[in-house]
C-alpha positions in Angstrom: 114.1 29.2 79.8 117.6 29.6 81.0 120.0 31.5 78.8 122.7 29.3 77.2 126.1 30.6 76.4 128.3 28.4 74.4 131.4 27.8 76.4 135.0 28.8 75.6 133.9 31.8 73.5 133.3 35.3 74.9 129.8 36.8 74.8 129.0 39.1 71.9 127.4 42.4 73.0 127.6 46.1 72.0 130.4 48.2 73.4 128.3 51.1 74.6 131.0 52.9 76.5 133.2 53.6 73.4 130.1 54.2 71.2 131.4 51.7 68.8 129.1 49.9 66.3 127.8 46.5 67.4 130.4 43.8 67.0 129.8 40.1 66.8 133.0 38.9 68.4 136.3 40.6 67.9 139.2 38.3 67.0 141.8 39.1 69.6 144.6 38.2 67.1 143.6 41.1 64.9 141.8 43.6 67.0 144.8 45.8 67.8 145.5 46.2 64.1 141.8 47.0 63.5 141.8 49.6 66.3 144.4 51.7 64.5 145.6 54.7 66.5 143.9 53.4 69.7 146.0 50.3 69.6 149.1 52.4 69.2 148.2 55.0 71.9 150.2 53.4 74.7 152.6 50.5 75.2 151.7 48.5 78.3 153.9 46.0 80.1 152.5 42.6 81.1 152.4 43.8 84.7 150.3 46.8 83.7 147.9 44.6 81.7 147.5 42.3 84.7 146.9 45.2 87.0 144.2 46.5 84.7 142.6 43.1 84.3 142.4 42.8 88.1 140.6 46.2 88.3 138.2 45.0 85.6 137.4 41.9 87.6 136.9 43.8 90.7 134.4 46.1 88.9 132.6 43.1 87.3 132.2 41.4 90.7 130.9 44.6 92.3 128.6 45.7 89.5 127.7 42.8 87.2 128.1 39.3 88.7 127.2 37.7 91.9 130.1 35.6 93.4 129.0 32.5 95.2 129.9 32.6 98.9 132.6 30.3 100.1 130.1 28.3 102.1 128.0 27.4 99.1 128.1 23.9 97.6 129.3 25.2 94.2 132.2 27.2 95.8 133.2 24.3 97.9 133.3 22.0 94.9 135.3 24.4 92.9 137.8 25.0 95.7 138.3 21.3 96.1 138.9 20.8 92.4 141.3 23.7 92.0 143.2 23.5 95.3 146.3 22.0 93.5 146.2 24.9 90.9 146.5 28.0 93.0 150.1 28.1 91.9 150.5 26.2 88.6 152.9 26.3 85.7 154.4 29.6 86.9 151.0 31.2 87.3 149.3 32.7 90.4 145.7 31.7 89.8 142.5 32.5 91.7 139.1 30.8 91.2 135.6 31.9 91.9 132.0 30.8 91.0 129.5 33.2 89.4 126.0 32.5 90.4 124.4 32.4 87.0 122.5 30.0 84.8 124.9 30.7 81.9 126.8 27.7 80.7 130.1 29.5 80.7 133.6 30.0 82.1 136.4 32.5 81.4 139.7 33.7 82.5 141.6 37.0 82.5 145.3 38.1 82.4 145.6 38.6 86.2 145.0 34.8 86.7 141.3 35.0 87.5 139.4 32.0 86.4 135.6 32.3 86.7 133.1 29.4 86.4 129.4 29.9 86.2 126.9 27.7 88.2 125.1 26.8 84.9 128.3 25.1 83.7 128.9 23.4 87.0 125.4 21.9 87.0 126.0 20.5 83.6 129.5 19.1 83.9 131.1 16.2 85.9 134.3 16.9 87.8 136.4 15.5 85.0 134.6 17.6 82.4 134.9 20.7 84.6 138.6 20.2 85.0 139.2 20.1 81.3 137.3 23.4 81.0 139.3 24.9 83.8 142.5 23.6 82.3 141.5 25.1 79.0 141.0 28.5 80.7 144.3 28.3 82.5 145.8 27.6 79.0 144.4 30.9 77.8 146.2 32.7 80.6 149.5 30.8 80.3 149.7 31.1 76.5 149.1 34.9 76.6 145.7 34.9 75.0 144.0 36.7 77.9 146.7 39.4 77.9 146.2 39.9 74.2 142.4 40.1 74.7 142.9 42.7 77.4 145.1 44.8 75.2 142.4 44.6 72.5 139.8 45.6 75.1 141.8 48.6 76.2 142.3 49.7 72.6 138.7 49.2 71.6 137.3 51.0 74.6 139.7 53.9 74.2 141.1 53.4 77.7 144.7 53.1 76.5 144.5 56.3 74.6 143.0 58.1 77.5 145.6 56.9 79.9 148.4 57.9 77.5 147.0 61.4 76.9 146.2 62.2 80.5 149.5 61.2 81.9 147.9 58.9 84.5 149.6 55.8 85.7 149.5 53.2 83.0 148.3 50.5 85.3 145.4 52.5 86.7 142.0 52.9 85.1 139.4 55.5 86.0 136.2 54.1 87.4 134.3 55.5 84.5 136.4 53.4 82.1 135.9 50.0 83.6 132.5 49.3 82.2 133.7 50.0 78.7 136.8 47.9 79.1 134.7 45.0 80.5 132.3 45.1 77.6 135.1 45.2 75.1 136.8 42.3 76.9 133.6 40.2 76.8 133.3 41.1 73.1 136.6 39.5 72.2 136.7 36.1 70.6 139.7 33.8 70.6 140.9 32.6 67.3 140.8 29.0 66.2 144.5 28.5 66.8 144.2 29.9 70.3 141.3 27.6 71.1 143.2 24.6 69.8 146.2 25.5 71.8 144.1 25.9 75.0 142.3 22.6 74.3 145.7 20.9 74.1 146.7 22.6 77.4 143.5 21.3 79.0 144.2 17.8 77.9 147.8 18.0 79.2 146.6 19.3 82.6 144.3 16.3 82.9 147.1 13.9 82.0 149.5 15.6 84.4 147.0 15.5 87.3 145.8 11.9 86.6 142.3 13.2 85.9 139.5 11.7 83.8 140.7 12.1 80.3 137.3 11.2 78.9 136.1 14.6 80.4 137.8 16.5 77.6 135.7 14.9 74.8 132.4 14.6 76.8 132.5 18.3 77.9 132.7 19.5 74.3 130.0 17.0 73.2 127.7 18.4 75.9 128.3 21.9 74.5 127.6 20.6 71.0 124.3 19.1 72.1 123.3 22.4 73.8 123.8 24.2 70.5 121.6 21.7 68.7 124.6 20.5 66.7 124.7 23.8 64.8 127.8 25.9 64.6 126.7 29.5 64.7 129.9 31.3 65.8 132.3 33.1 63.5 134.1 30.9 61.0 137.4 31.3 62.9 135.9 29.5 65.9 136.0 25.7 65.8 132.9 23.6 66.0 132.5 21.9 69.4 131.9 18.5 67.7 135.1 18.7 65.7 137.0 19.8 68.8 135.5 16.9 70.8 136.8 14.4 68.1 140.2 16.0 68.1 140.7 16.1 71.9 139.5 12.4 72.1 142.4 11.4 69.9 144.8 13.6 71.8 143.7 12.2 75.1 144.3 8.6 73.8 147.9 9.3 72.9 150.5 8.1 75.4 
């Protein structure tokens, strides 16, 4: 039975590197405050956060995930869909497919957008473009940068970099696993998800894409969850999100 991951949230798993207690989704709006001294250990520029996010992605793709080769059908499909968005809305973006049955997609502050084959198998092109637009929204609106800062704080990497005097934009190889786990633990707030849903609908309108894809993609996710909303209370129910984006898509 394939493992289902409800899209547009980040996986909940223990942060073993930092020896923290198990956390069921850290709200990225409040994680830095919760981290206390770790969150205040170093002040990182956006450029430094992006550099660290790129290192984290490189680690993930070397140690954790299998990237679909460019010759694969899934990679060709994604490349065709995202060709107009390599440079979009002031962002430098890059797109890859992860070969996994997980129904998932995510993005990071360096402009990396990753789509899992489980999601691609489930979604039509229009639905997939809404999801991709949603993920681009997380990057553009600064949500991924905030999640990365939270991950650095929760893993202790910010504190370590500050105390050791190493370059702020450079992480030790031994730190990358902990940063990745903390990043995957982060959960976007309801307001952040709503903002990114709006961005995804706007992208479809701007590109002349299938606006019905916004609603139908979220309804498919709701069906996968059996109609039950099991995430944290701050995370919006896929059915309610589907109803909302349908109304938004219908607006001129």
